[in-house]
C-alpha positions as a LaTeX table, in Angstrom:
\begin{tabular}{lrrr}
\hline
Residue & $x$ (\AA) & $y$ (\AA) & $z$ (\AA) \\
\hline
Met1 & 78.42 & 106.80 & 90.38 \\
Ser2 & 75.70 & 103.51 & 90.51 \\
Thr3 & 73.39 & 103.78 & 92.93 \\
Thr4 & 72.11 & 100.56 & 94.82 \\
Ser5 & 68.88 & 100.51 & 92.73 \\
Glu6 & 70.86 & 101.07 & 89.55 \\
Ala7 & 73.72 & 98.31 & 90.32 \\
Val8 & 72.27 & 95.04 & 88.05 \\
Leu9 & 73.15 & 91.73 & 89.87 \\
Ala10 & 74.33 & 90.00 & 86.51 \\
Val11 & 77.30 & 88.19 & 87.81 \\
Val12 & 75.88 & 85.32 & 89.83 \\
Ser13 & 74.23 & 82.14 & 89.15 \\
Asp14 & 70.87 & 83.19 & 90.19 \\
Phe15 & 68.79 & 85.66 & 91.34 \\
Gly16 & 66.66 & 84.38 & 93.95 \\
Pro17 & 64.56 & 85.20 & 97.26 \\
His18 & 67.90 & 86.05 & 99.22 \\
Glu19 & 69.13 & 88.49 & 96.30 \\
Gln20 & 65.44 & 89.88 & 96.30 \\
Ala21 & 66.01 & 90.34 & 100.18 \\
Met22 & 69.35 & 92.04 & 99.83 \\
Gln23 & 67.75 & 94.74 & 97.30 \\
Gly24 & 65.42 & 95.97 & 99.75 \\
Tyr25 & 68.02 & 95.83 & 102.75 \\
Phe26 & 70.56 & 97.87 & 100.24 \\
Arg27 & 67.58 & 100.43 & 99.88 \\
Glu28 & 66.72 & 101.10 & 103.16 \\
Gly29 & 70.09 & 101.32 & 104.06 \\
Glu30 & 71.05 & 103.79 & 101.68 \\
Ala31 & 68.19 & 106.06 & 102.61 \\
Arg32 & 69.28 & 105.75 & 106.42 \\
Ala33 & 73.00 & 106.61 & 105.11 \\
Met34 & 72.31 & 109.61 & 103.49 \\
Ala35 & 70.34 & 111.08 & 106.57 \\
Leu36 & 72.99 & 110.57 & 108.87 \\
Gly37 & 74.96 & 114.11 & 108.23 \\
Asn38 & 78.58 & 112.62 & 108.32 \\
Arg39 & 79.59 & 113.80 & 104.59 \\
Gly40 & 81.21 & 116.97 & 103.30 \\
Pro41 & 84.40 & 118.08 & 101.99 \\
Ile42 & 87.48 & 118.68 & 103.90 \\
Arg43 & 87.17 & 122.02 & 106.07 \\
Phe44 & 89.67 & 123.36 & 108.40 \\
Thr45 & 89.26 & 126.67 & 110.78 \\
Asp46 & 91.62 & 129.73 & 110.37 \\
Glu47 & 94.23 & 128.19 & 112.59 \\
Gly48 & 94.53 & 125.13 & 110.08 \\
Arg49 & 92.74 & 122.60 & 112.72 \\
Leu50 & 89.98 & 120.33 & 111.16 \\
His51 & 86.90 & 121.77 & 111.57 \\
Pro52 & 84.74 & 121.02 & 114.63 \\
Asp53 & 81.56 & 119.63 & 112.73 \\
Phe54 & 83.35 & 117.35 & 110.98 \\
Leu55 & 84.35 & 116.20 & 114.52 \\
Ala56 & 81.18 & 116.25 & 115.98 \\
Ala57 & 79.71 & 113.90 & 113.16 \\
Tyr58 & 82.42 & 111.80 & 113.28 \\
Glu59 & 82.43 & 111.48 & 117.34 \\
Arg60 & 78.54 & 110.54 & 116.81 \\
Val61 & 78.54 & 108.13 & 114.05 \\
Gly62 & 81.76 & 106.47 & 114.13 \\
Phe63 & 82.74 & 107.15 & 110.43 \\
Tyr64 & 82.45 & 109.92 & 108.09 \\
Val65 & 82.47 & 110.52 & 104.30 \\
Phe66 & 85.08 & 113.59 & 102.79 \\
Glu67 & 83.97 & 114.43 & 99.92 \\
Asn68 & 86.30 & 114.90 & 96.16 \\
Val69 & 89.60 & 114.37 & 98.24 \\
Leu70 & 91.67 & 113.02 & 95.19 \\
Gly71 & 92.48 & 115.16 & 92.26 \\
Thr72 & 91.82 & 113.72 & 88.59 \\
Val73 & 95.42 & 112.81 & 88.10 \\
Glu74 & 95.97 & 111.24 & 91.39 \\
Leu75 & 92.92 & 109.12 & 90.84 \\
Ala76 & 93.94 & 108.16 & 87.72 \\
Glu77 & 97.42 & 106.94 & 88.62 \\
Leu78 & 95.93 & 105.44 & 91.73 \\
Arg79 & 93.75 & 103.31 & 89.54 \\
Ala80 & 96.63 & 102.52 & 86.77 \\
Glu81 & 99.02 & 101.26 & 89.47 \\
Phe82 & 96.29 & 99.35 & 91.12 \\
His83 & 95.69 & 97.14 & 88.32 \\
Glu84 & 99.23 & 96.84 & 87.28 \\
Met85 & 99.70 & 95.45 & 91.06 \\
Val86 & 96.84 & 93.13 & 90.25 \\
Glu87 & 98.14 & 91.88 & 86.92 \\
Arg88 & 101.30 & 91.02 & 88.99 \\
Leu89 & 99.97 & 89.04 & 91.85 \\
Pro90 & 100.79 & 85.31 & 91.89 \\
Ser91 & 98.55 & 83.50 & 89.61 \\
Ala92 & 97.30 & 81.33 & 92.38 \\
Pro93 & 98.00 & 81.17 & 96.33 \\
Gly94 & 101.58 & 80.31 & 96.77 \\
Ser95 & 102.62 & 80.69 & 93.29 \\
Arg96 & 105.77 & 82.79 & 92.50 \\
Leu97 & 104.63 & 83.53 & 89.05 \\
Asp98 & 102.55 & 85.69 & 87.78 \\
Ser99 & 99.40 & 85.10 & 85.06 \\
Lys100 & 101.94 & 85.76 & 82.17 \\
Gly101 & 104.91 & 83.48 & 83.71 \\
Arg102 & 106.68 & 86.89 & 85.02 \\
Pro103 & 108.33 & 86.49 & 88.44 \\
Ala104 & 104.98 & 87.64 & 90.76 \\
Leu105 & 104.65 & 90.64 & 92.68 \\
Gly106 & 106.44 & 90.36 & 96.21 \\
Ala107 & 108.11 & 86.96 & 94.71 \\
Gly108 & 111.39 & 88.03 & 96.28 \\
Gly109 & 110.35 & 88.79 & 99.48 \\
Asp110 & 109.01 & 86.51 & 102.78 \\
Leu111 & 105.63 & 87.94 & 103.39 \\
Pro112 & 102.62 & 86.92 & 101.63 \\
Val113 & 101.44 & 89.71 & 98.88 \\
Ala114 & 97.72 & 88.92 & 99.33 \\
Met115 & 94.95 & 87.43 & 101.06 \\
Trp116 & 92.79 & 85.28 & 99.04 \\
Ala117 & 89.26 & 84.16 & 99.19 \\
Lys118 & 86.77 & 81.75 & 97.61 \\
Pro119 & 84.99 & 83.93 & 95.03 \\
Leu120 & 81.82 & 85.80 & 97.04 \\
Gly121 & 82.86 & 83.62 & 100.20 \\
Asp122 & 83.33 & 84.51 & 103.37 \\
Pro123 & 86.96 & 83.65 & 104.30 \\
Phe124 & 87.03 & 85.38 & 107.71 \\
Gly125 & 83.96 & 84.70 & 109.62 \\
Gly126 & 84.08 & 82.05 & 112.55 \\
Thr127 & 87.94 & 81.83 & 112.08 \\
Ala128 & 90.72 & 82.22 & 114.27 \\
Ile129 & 92.26 & 85.22 & 111.94 \\
Ala130 & 93.13 & 88.75 & 113.26 \\
Asn131 & 92.49 & 87.39 & 117.07 \\
Gly132 & 89.33 & 85.74 & 116.18 \\
Arg133 & 87.51 & 89.15 & 115.78 \\
His134 & 85.09 & 87.81 & 113.02 \\
Ala135 & 82.60 & 85.79 & 115.29 \\
Val136 & 79.90 & 85.13 & 112.92 \\
Lys137 & 79.73 & 83.70 & 109.29 \\
Met138 & 78.36 & 85.48 & 106.41 \\
Phe139 & 75.88 & 84.31 & 103.83 \\
Glu140 & 78.12 & 83.03 & 100.75 \\
Pro141 & 75.90 & 83.54 & 97.46 \\
Thr142 & 76.84 & 80.79 & 94.59 \\
Pro143 & 79.31 & 82.10 & 92.39 \\
Ser144 & 79.94 & 81.55 & 88.61 \\
Ser145 & 81.44 & 78.21 & 87.90 \\
Glu146 & 83.70 & 79.72 & 85.53 \\
Leu147 & 85.95 & 81.73 & 88.29 \\
Pro148 & 88.43 & 80.20 & 89.66 \\
Glu149 & 88.84 & 78.52 & 93.16 \\
Gln150 & 90.93 & 81.41 & 94.80 \\
Val151 & 90.68 & 85.11 & 93.94 \\
Pro152 & 92.60 & 88.02 & 95.55 \\
Leu153 & 90.79 & 90.25 & 98.25 \\
Ile154 & 93.64 & 92.23 & 99.90 \\
Ile155 & 96.82 & 93.28 & 98.87 \\
Thr156 & 99.27 & 93.88 & 102.09 \\
Gly157 & 102.01 & 96.33 & 102.28 \\
Pro158 & 100.83 & 98.27 & 99.35 \\
Leu159 & 102.87 & 101.50 & 100.00 \\
Gln160 & 106.20 & 99.04 & 98.78 \\
Tyr161 & 104.54 & 98.06 & 95.26 \\
Ser162 & 103.03 & 101.05 & 94.33 \\
Asp163 & 104.02 & 105.01 & 94.38 \\
Ala164 & 100.83 & 106.26 & 94.26 \\
Ala165 & 99.66 & 104.54 & 97.09 \\
Leu166 & 102.58 & 105.63 & 99.07 \\
Arg167 & 102.39 & 109.25 & 97.81 \\
Leu168 & 98.61 & 108.79 & 98.49 \\
Ser169 & 99.44 & 108.07 & 102.52 \\
Ala170 & 101.06 & 111.44 & 102.91 \\
His171 & 98.28 & 113.66 & 101.51 \\
Pro172 & 98.77 & 116.70 & 103.54 \\
Gln173 & 95.30 & 117.17 & 104.27 \\
Leu174 & 94.59 & 113.97 & 105.69 \\
Leu175 & 97.72 & 113.80 & 107.58 \\
Thr176 & 96.45 & 117.30 & 108.97 \\
Ile177 & 93.47 & 115.38 & 110.39 \\
Ala178 & 95.51 & 112.40 & 111.74 \\
Glu179 & 97.24 & 115.42 & 113.75 \\
Thr180 & 93.88 & 116.85 & 114.82 \\
Ile181 & 92.42 & 113.58 & 115.87 \\
Tyr182 & 95.80 & 112.09 & 117.41 \\
Gly183 & 98.37 & 114.69 & 118.23 \\
Glu184 & 101.50 & 115.37 & 116.34 \\
Asp185 & 102.84 & 112.11 & 117.28 \\
Phe186 & 100.18 & 109.89 & 115.65 \\
Val187 & 102.00 & 106.68 & 114.03 \\
Pro188 & 101.05 & 104.65 & 111.14 \\
Phe189 & 99.97 & 100.72 & 111.74 \\
Thr190 & 98.96 & 99.21 & 108.36 \\
Glu191 & 97.82 & 99.62 & 104.88 \\
Ala192 & 95.96 & 97.45 & 102.60 \\
Val193 & 93.66 & 97.44 & 99.44 \\
Ile194 & 90.78 & 96.02 & 99.39 \\
Ile195 & 89.55 & 94.23 & 96.19 \\
Lys196 & 85.90 & 93.97 & 95.52 \\
Lys197 & 85.28 & 92.73 & 91.95 \\
Pro198 & 82.08 & 92.37 & 90.45 \\
Gly199 & 80.88 & 88.51 & 90.80 \\
Glu200 & 83.72 & 87.75 & 93.00 \\
Gly201 & 84.59 & 90.27 & 95.74 \\
Ala202 & 84.19 & 88.13 & 99.10 \\
Ser203 & 82.47 & 89.31 & 102.27 \\
Phe204 & 84.20 & 90.93 & 105.46 \\
Ser205 & 82.17 & 89.26 & 108.28 \\
Trp206 & 80.78 & 91.77 & 110.64 \\
His207 & 83.45 & 92.60 & 113.00 \\
Gln208 & 84.91 & 95.10 & 115.54 \\
Asp209 & 88.63 & 95.57 & 114.24 \\
Gly210 & 90.26 & 96.46 & 117.59 \\
Thr211 & 91.32 & 93.62 & 119.94 \\
Thr212 & 93.86 & 94.57 & 122.32 \\
His213 & 92.50 & 97.25 & 124.63 \\
Trp214 & 88.83 & 96.46 & 125.43 \\
Gly215 & 89.49 & 96.15 & 129.35 \\
Ala216 & 92.14 & 98.88 & 129.42 \\
Glu217 & 92.03 & 101.14 & 132.35 \\
His218 & 92.18 & 103.93 & 130.07 \\
Trp219 & 89.72 & 102.49 & 127.42 \\
Asp220 & 88.20 & 105.20 & 125.39 \\
His221 & 86.20 & 105.25 & 121.88 \\
Ala222 & 89.38 & 106.02 & 120.19 \\
Ile223 & 92.00 & 103.65 & 121.61 \\
His224 & 92.08 & 100.86 & 118.51 \\
Gly225 & 92.81 & 103.70 & 116.05 \\
Phe226 & 91.17 & 105.00 & 112.59 \\
Asn227 & 91.39 & 103.92 & 108.89 \\
Phe228 & 91.11 & 106.48 & 105.93 \\
Met229 & 89.47 & 104.52 & 103.01 \\
Ala230 & 90.21 & 105.89 & 99.50 \\
Gln231 & 87.52 & 105.10 & 97.42 \\
Leu232 & 89.20 & 104.27 & 93.60 \\
Tyr233 & 85.73 & 103.25 & 92.04 \\
Gly234 & 83.37 & 104.42 & 94.60 \\
Ser235 & 81.62 & 102.56 & 97.23 \\
Thr236 & 77.76 & 101.48 & 97.01 \\
Ala237 & 75.48 & 99.60 & 99.27 \\
Ala238 & 75.88 & 96.47 & 97.03 \\
Asn239 & 79.92 & 96.64 & 97.39 \\
Gly240 & 80.82 & 98.98 & 100.25 \\
Val241 & 81.28 & 98.71 & 104.24 \\
Trp242 & 78.17 & 98.38 & 106.67 \\
Tyr243 & 78.55 & 100.12 & 109.70 \\
Leu244 & 76.45 & 99.94 & 112.97 \\
Pro245 & 76.74 & 103.75 & 113.59 \\
Gly246 & 77.70 & 104.81 & 117.31 \\
Thr247 & 78.90 & 101.09 & 118.47 \\
His248 & 82.44 & 102.73 & 118.32 \\
Ala249 & 81.62 & 104.25 & 121.65 \\
Thr250 & 79.57 & 101.18 & 123.57 \\
Gly251 & 82.67 & 98.80 & 123.72 \\
Lys252 & 83.11 & 95.04 & 122.70 \\
Val253 & 79.68 & 94.09 & 121.08 \\
Asp254 & 78.35 & 90.59 & 121.08 \\
Leu255 & 78.08 & 90.42 & 117.73 \\
Lys256 & 77.10 & 86.18 & 117.89 \\
Ser257 & 74.05 & 87.46 & 119.89 \\
Met258 & 73.08 & 89.78 & 117.77 \\
Ile259 & 73.35 & 87.85 & 114.70 \\
Ala260 & 71.38 & 85.33 & 116.62 \\
Ala261 & 68.84 & 87.86 & 117.68 \\
Thr262 & 68.27 & 89.20 & 113.98 \\
Gly263 & 68.14 & 85.49 & 112.38 \\
Ser264 & 70.14 & 86.52 & 109.84 \\
Asp265 & 73.57 & 88.75 & 108.59 \\
Arg266 & 71.40 & 91.76 & 107.50 \\
Leu267 & 71.80 & 93.65 & 110.70 \\
Pro268 & 68.99 & 95.87 & 111.45 \\
His269 & 70.07 & 99.76 & 111.10 \\
Ala270 & 72.98 & 99.37 & 109.70 \\
Val271 & 73.77 & 101.88 & 107.09 \\
Pro272 & 76.55 & 101.49 & 103.97 \\
Leu273 & 79.02 & 103.34 & 103.06 \\
Ile274 & 78.07 & 105.39 & 99.87 \\
Ala275 & 80.78 & 107.45 & 98.42 \\
Lys276 & 82.13 & 108.68 & 94.75 \\
Ala277 & 85.74 & 108.01 & 93.60 \\
Gly278 & 88.06 & 109.89 & 95.18 \\
Asp279 & 86.25 & 110.40 & 98.21 \\
Val280 & 88.12 & 109.31 & 101.37 \\
Ala281 & 86.40 & 107.99 & 104.30 \\
Ile282 & 87.39 & 107.81 & 107.81 \\
Ser283 & 86.44 & 105.08 & 109.90 \\
Asn284 & 86.43 & 104.36 & 113.67 \\
Arg285 & 88.31 & 100.71 & 114.10 \\
Gln286 & 86.03 & 99.93 & 117.08 \\
Val287 & 82.81 & 100.65 & 115.24 \\
Val288 & 80.90 & 97.46 & 114.03 \\
His289 & 81.23 & 96.99 & 110.51 \\
Gly290 & 81.57 & 94.63 & 107.72 \\
Ser291 & 80.86 & 93.86 & 104.15 \\
Phe292 & 79.05 & 91.27 & 101.62 \\
Ala293 & 79.86 & 89.55 & 98.69 \\
Asn294 & 79.89 & 91.55 & 95.73 \\
Thr295 & 77.36 & 90.56 & 93.67 \\
Ser296 & 76.65 & 93.57 & 91.99 \\
Ala297 & 78.34 & 94.80 & 88.43 \\
Asp298 & 80.58 & 97.19 & 89.80 \\
Trp299 & 84.07 & 97.25 & 91.49 \\
Arg300 & 84.91 & 98.50 & 94.73 \\
Val301 & 88.72 & 99.19 & 95.28 \\
Thr302 & 89.71 & 100.72 & 98.52 \\
Val303 & 93.13 & 102.08 & 99.54 \\
Asn304 & 93.33 & 101.80 & 103.46 \\
Val305 & 95.77 & 103.93 & 105.32 \\
Gly306 & 95.63 & 103.39 & 109.16 \\
Phe307 & 96.72 & 105.52 & 112.18 \\
His308 & 97.18 & 105.06 & 116.03 \\
Arg309 & 97.64 & 107.54 & 119.03 \\
Arg310 & 101.31 & 106.58 & 119.71 \\
Arg311 & 100.31 & 106.17 & 123.31 \\
Ser312 & 97.99 & 103.60 & 122.14 \\
Val313 & 100.88 & 101.14 & 120.82 \\
Leu314 & 103.88 & 101.93 & 122.82 \\
Gly315 & 104.89 & 99.27 & 125.06 \\
Val316 & 101.82 & 97.42 & 124.44 \\
Thr317 & 101.57 & 94.07 & 122.95 \\
Gly318 & 99.94 & 93.48 & 119.82 \\
Phe319 & 99.88 & 90.80 & 117.09 \\
Tyr320 & 101.60 & 90.29 & 114.01 \\
Ala321 & 99.08 & 90.70 & 110.96 \\
His322 & 100.42 & 87.45 & 109.29 \\
Asp323 & 100.30 & 85.10 & 111.77 \\
Asn324 & 98.59 & 86.47 & 114.97 \\
Lys325 & 101.76 & 85.84 & 117.06 \\
Pro326 & 102.02 & 88.46 & 120.00 \\
Val327 & 104.50 & 91.26 & 119.36 \\
Pro328 & 105.77 & 93.61 & 122.08 \\
Tyr329 & 105.94 & 97.34 & 120.46 \\
Asp330 & 108.66 & 99.53 & 122.08 \\
Ala331 & 109.90 & 102.63 & 120.89 \\
Glu332 & 112.23 & 101.45 & 118.22 \\
Arg333 & 109.95 & 99.54 & 115.94 \\
Ile334 & 107.22 & 102.62 & 116.43 \\
Arg335 & 109.84 & 104.87 & 114.86 \\
Lys336 & 111.23 & 102.16 & 112.31 \\
Arg337 & 107.31 & 102.07 & 111.38 \\
Cys338 & 107.13 & 105.60 & 111.33 \\
Glu339 & 109.81 & 106.12 & 108.82 \\
Ile340 & 107.36 & 105.33 & 105.91 \\
Ile341 & 105.73 & 108.51 & 106.80 \\
Gly342 & 109.02 & 110.11 & 106.09 \\
Tyr343 & 109.67 & 108.72 & 102.31 \\
Ala344 & 106.25 & 109.01 & 101.70 \\
Ile345 & 106.02 & 112.88 & 102.02 \\
Ala346 & 109.34 & 113.08 & 100.12 \\
Ala347 & 107.81 & 111.10 & 97.42 \\
Arg348 & 104.60 & 113.00 & 97.29 \\
Gln349 & 106.56 & 116.34 & 97.32 \\
Gln350 & 108.74 & 115.12 & 94.27 \\
Arg351 & 105.53 & 114.28 & 92.49 \\
Phe352 & 103.56 & 117.51 & 93.69 \\
Pro353 & 105.88 & 120.22 & 93.64 \\
Asp354 & 103.27 & 122.72 & 94.20 \\
Glu355 & 101.67 & 121.58 & 96.82 \\
Ile356 & 102.59 & 122.09 & 100.55 \\
Pro357 & 103.79 & 119.07 & 102.09 \\
Tyr358 & 102.89 & 118.06 & 105.46 \\
Val359 & 105.67 & 118.11 & 108.47 \\
Tyr360 & 105.44 & 115.48 & 110.50 \\
Arg361 & 106.61 & 116.87 & 113.87 \\
Pro362 & 108.58 & 113.53 & 115.34 \\
His363 & 111.05 & 113.43 & 111.96 \\
Leu364 & 111.35 & 117.28 & 112.13 \\
Gln365 & 112.55 & 117.24 & 116.33 \\
Ser366 & 114.45 & 114.27 & 115.75 \\
Gly367 & 116.41 & 115.66 & 112.62 \\
Glu368 & 115.35 & 112.67 & 110.62 \\
Arg369 & 115.77 & 113.72 & 107.02 \\
Tyr370 & 114.00 & 111.51 & 104.13 \\
Arg371 & 114.32 & 111.27 & 100.45 \\
Trp372 & 113.10 & 109.61 & 97.46 \\
Asp373 & 114.92 & 107.70 & 95.50 \\
Glu374 & 116.36 & 104.19 & 94.69 \\
Ala375 & 117.35 & 104.03 & 97.78 \\
Ala376 & 114.48 & 104.73 & 99.37 \\
Arg377 & 112.57 & 102.53 & 97.39 \\
Ala378 & 114.87 & 99.54 & 98.63 \\
Ala379 & 114.47 & 100.79 & 101.89 \\
Val380 & 110.73 & 100.78 & 102.15 \\
Gln381 & 110.79 & 96.88 & 101.20 \\
Gly382 & 109.17 & 94.86 & 103.51 \\
Tyr383 & 108.18 & 97.59 & 105.49 \\
Asn384 & 104.88 & 95.88 & 106.85 \\
Arg385 & 107.15 & 93.78 & 109.12 \\
Asn386 & 106.80 & 96.37 & 111.77 \\
Asp387 & 103.20 & 96.98 & 111.52 \\
Leu388 & 101.27 & 97.69 & 114.78 \\
Val389 & 98.41 & 95.92 & 114.90 \\
Ile390 & 96.31 & 95.95 & 118.17 \\
\hline
\end{tabular}
C-alpha cells in the first residue's frame, strides 16, 4: 500500500501552492491517525462476542480499522466484479447503454444505478442532497482537460449487481460485530460502492451522516447507525475518508462555523483512514467526516455496508435516498429490507461451504428460509427501494 508521502500527484493539471499545502496536511494527519490506537485484527471473546478492547477504542474515536479481514480469493473476486460493474455503467448520466453500446447496468430498472460528479469536483457541498447534510463546499482542483464532464462516484444498490458484494455483506465476523453493537435484531439500511479513481475521484464535503434523530428524546451516539467500509485497494490520506475523532458523541456540529473559523476545508485535528487492501473499517455515521478530491495516483474503492438498531428505524419517518422524500418505516418495510441478509448468507454459504455461516436470529425466529438461485437473484433486484435512511 502506498503511503501519503509515496503517492505522487501526476494526474492534475498543475502542482500549485494548494497541493503543496495539502501534502503537508496529509503527512501531519497520517501521523495523528497512526497514533490513535484504533486498528487491529478482529478478536472475539470466548463467548463469541467482540473483544471489549475494540469497543472501547471505537466508542472513544468513532471509527476503527479491522485489519486483514478479506482473504485473497474474496478480495480478488470483489475487485473483478467491481471492474465489471464499472465497465457496464451507463456511458454517461441518463444513458441506457454502456461505453460498448450494450444495455447498461440497471438499464431495465427504475432506479439510478450510479451517482455522478465532475472530475475532482464536490457534488454534494452546499446542496439539498441527503437532507442538506453537506453544508460546506470543498476545494475543487482543476482536472485534466481530457476527462469527461461527469464520472461515476457511487454505485447504488450494488448487492443486486455483484454476487461478491452480496457475499461480503454476509461475512460472519462482520455480522457478529453488528450483533454485538446493535443486538440480534439489527437491520441493514443501504449499501454503496465508492469510486475514487486517480485524478478523477470527487470529494465528499464534510458532514455527519445522520439527519433524523438529533433532537430525539433518547438520542445517543449510536442512534444513526454505522457503516462497514471494505477497502479493495487500500486507503491513504490522499484518497481516503477523513474524520474528526470523537464528534460522534458530541451531537450536531456547526460545520459552517467550523470551516469559517479554519479558513479552509483542511480542518485541524482531523485524521485520515489509513488502511490496506482487504481491511474493513467501521465508521459511526454521526462522526464528522469527509474526503478530498483524489489527485493522487492511487485508486480507492470502498464497498459500504450499513446497519441500524431496529428501534432506530421502526415507526420513524426517514427519507428515500433517491429523491429525499419522507418515508415512514413500518415493520413490513423493515422485514422486506432484511430479506437481503437471508439471501446474502445463503449466497456466501454456497461460495464458501467450509465457513461457519452467520445465523440471523429474526429469520430463525420467524421461520423464514432463504436459498441462492436464479429465483433469488431475481428477487433481490430493486431491493434498495426499501432502504432505511435516517
